[in-house]
N, C-alpha and C positions, 0 to 999 in steps of 0.2 A: 811404839816406834816414834822417834822424834826427828824433825827435819830442821836444818839450819837455813835461815833466810837472810841473805845479805841485801842491804838496801843501799842504793846509790845516793850519794850526798846530794846530788842535784834534785833528786825526787824528795828527799827529806827537807831540803832548804825552805821551800815555801811554808811548810807547817812550822818549821823552827823559827823562821823570821816572824811570823804572826805571833807565836808564843813568846818569843824574846821581847817583842814590842809590848805585849800585854804585861809580862812580868815587870818590865821596867816602868810601865805606866806612861810610855811616850804618847804624846798627842801629835798627829800629823800637822796640825796648824801652828805648832810651836817651833819657832826658829831655834830656840835653845835645845829642844828635844831632837831636832834634826841634826844639830852638831853632835849631840851625845850619841845618837844612833850611828853617825859616821865613825865615831870613836869606837863604838861597840863592833861595827863591821870590820874595823881594822884588827881588833882582837880575834875575831872569828877567822880572818884570813891568816893570821899568824898561827892559829891552832888547828887549821884544817887537817893537817897531817895526823893529828891525834884523835880525830873524830871517826869512829867506825860503828855506824849504826847497823845492828843486826839483831836477829831473834832466834830463839830455839822454841819450836812449837811441837807439842805432842797431843795426839788425839786418843780419847778413850770413850767407851760406850756408856750408856746411862746406868748400867748395872753397878758402877762404882759409887753411886750416890745413895744416901739414905738420910733419915731425919737428923740434921745437924752435923753431918760428917760425910766424908768420902774416903774410900780406901783404895789405894793403887799399889800393887806389888807389895802388899803387907805394910805399907806406910799409911798412916791415917792423917787426914787434914780436917781440922775442926772448922766447920763452915756454918755458923748459926743462921746465915741467910737462907739455907736450905729449908728451914722450918717454914718459911713464908713463900716458898716457890711451888708451882705445880710440877712436882718431880716426875710425874707420869708423862709430862709433855716435853721433857728434856730428851733430845735425840743424840747429842754428842757433848762431851766435856773436853774443852781445850785448855791445857796448861801451857804457860809460856814464861820464858825469861827474855827480857829485852834489855839491850845495853846501847849506849852511845859511845863507848870506849873511854879512854882516859880524859879526853877534852882538856888537854894541858894548856898551861900559860907560862911563857918564859920571862914574864915581867914581874918585878917586885912591887910594882905600884898596886895599891889596894883596889882602886877602881878597875884597873885592868883585870885583876884577879876576880873581882866581883862580876864583871862582864863575862869572863870565861866560865864562871860557875853558872851564870844565867844561861849561857849558850848550851852548856852541858845538859841542864834541865830541859831546855827547849828541844834539843835533839833527841833526848830519850822519849819525850812526849811525841815528837814527830815519828820516831821509830814505831811507837805504839799505834799511831794512826795508820801508818803504812801496813802494820801487821793486821789491823782490823780489816783494811781493804783486801789484803791477801786472803784472810780467813773467809771474808764474805764471798770472794770469787771461788774459793775452794768448796765451801759448804752450803752457801745460800744460792740456789738456782732460781731463775725466773719462774714464778708460778709454783714454787715448791711448797709454799705455805709455811716457810720457816723464817726465823730472824735470829740475829746475833744479839746476845744480851749485852748489857753494860759490863765493864770489868769488875771482877770481884777479887779480893786479895788481902794480904796481911795489912791490918791497920784500918780497914774500912769494911762496911757491910758485915760486921760481926765476926771478923776473923782476927784473932790475936796476932800481934806483930811477930811473936816468936815462931809462928808457923813458917816463916821464911826458910828455916833450916830444913823443914820437911820437904819443901819444894826441891831442894838440892839433893835430897835422898832419892827423890823420884826422877828428877831430870839431871843430866850431866852438863852442868853449866860450863865446864871446861871446854866443851865443844865450841863455845863462842867466847871463851876467855874470861868467864865470870866465875868467881868463887864466893862462898859464904863463910865468914868468920864465926867463931863460937859466940860472938856478941850479936849475931844476926845481921851484922853489917855486910853488905855486898861490896865486892871489889871487882871492877871499878865502881866507884860510888854512884856514878850516873847509870844505874841499872835498876830494874824493877821486875817483880814476878806477879803473876795473876792468873785468873781463870776466866774464860769466856764460855758461855753455854750456847749451843745451837738448839733453839726451842721452837715449838709451834707458835705461830703468830697469835698474839693476844694472851699468852700464858701468864699467869700471875707471877709477879716478881716483887721483891721488897720495894717499899716506897723510897723516894729520894731522901727523906728525913733519916733513913737508916744508914746513909752512906758513911758517916763519920763515927759509927758505932764500932768499938774495938772488941766487942764480944762480952758475953756473960756466961759463966761456967755452967749455968743451968738453962741456957738457951733463951729464946725470945719469949717463952711463956712467962718469965718473971719481969719482962720489960713493961713499964707502965704505959708507954706509948703504944706498944703492940696490943696489950690487953684492951686499951681504950678503943683502938680501931676495930678489934674483933667483936666488941660488945655493942658498939654504937650502931643503930639502925641506919641503913643506907638512905640518903636523902632522896626524896621524890622529885622527879623532874617537873 
């Protein structure tokens, strides 16, 4: 069962502003950057009506996961990262689709369109952060001994980008106005899919160096970095 979560723009804005400033590389001490930020804020104001931050969240039990894959409703998702996880300590699997909406721009100016694109990225990142907060409140209770994993998904932590299409076989993206084309491109463009795991605290997860891995048909066992980590003795304190 999936639930639709709508986020208020005023809640998303602080995250989006920080992300937008970071993407642009603005420095607060620079007068030039302050003027550029003002211009960017103007583009945001003009496009506010096209920003619709929302998410679709679905919960599944740990029985859907196995080594290198998960299967939900007869649809398989290749997840090489599962080779490196304590699967026995996974308590819930959360699949999601997040979108910021169209994030349109009515200007023909290249810089205006660039700022609008940056705002779209910033708002989809903000929607994800709000989703994490919501998931934390729903599934991670005080003293429960559980924690929320980092995000896993197509294009990182060993999941091929083409797995995007399988997310849309499992989840009905139309509920939040998102569809996936045959090319694996999502519409609206400022959308993303992923997986969060509710796990026991301290459970083994892939190292950060695996984040940008797009997967290997034979799994992590043929990865040089993975084999090296598994065979190296732990350093003594």
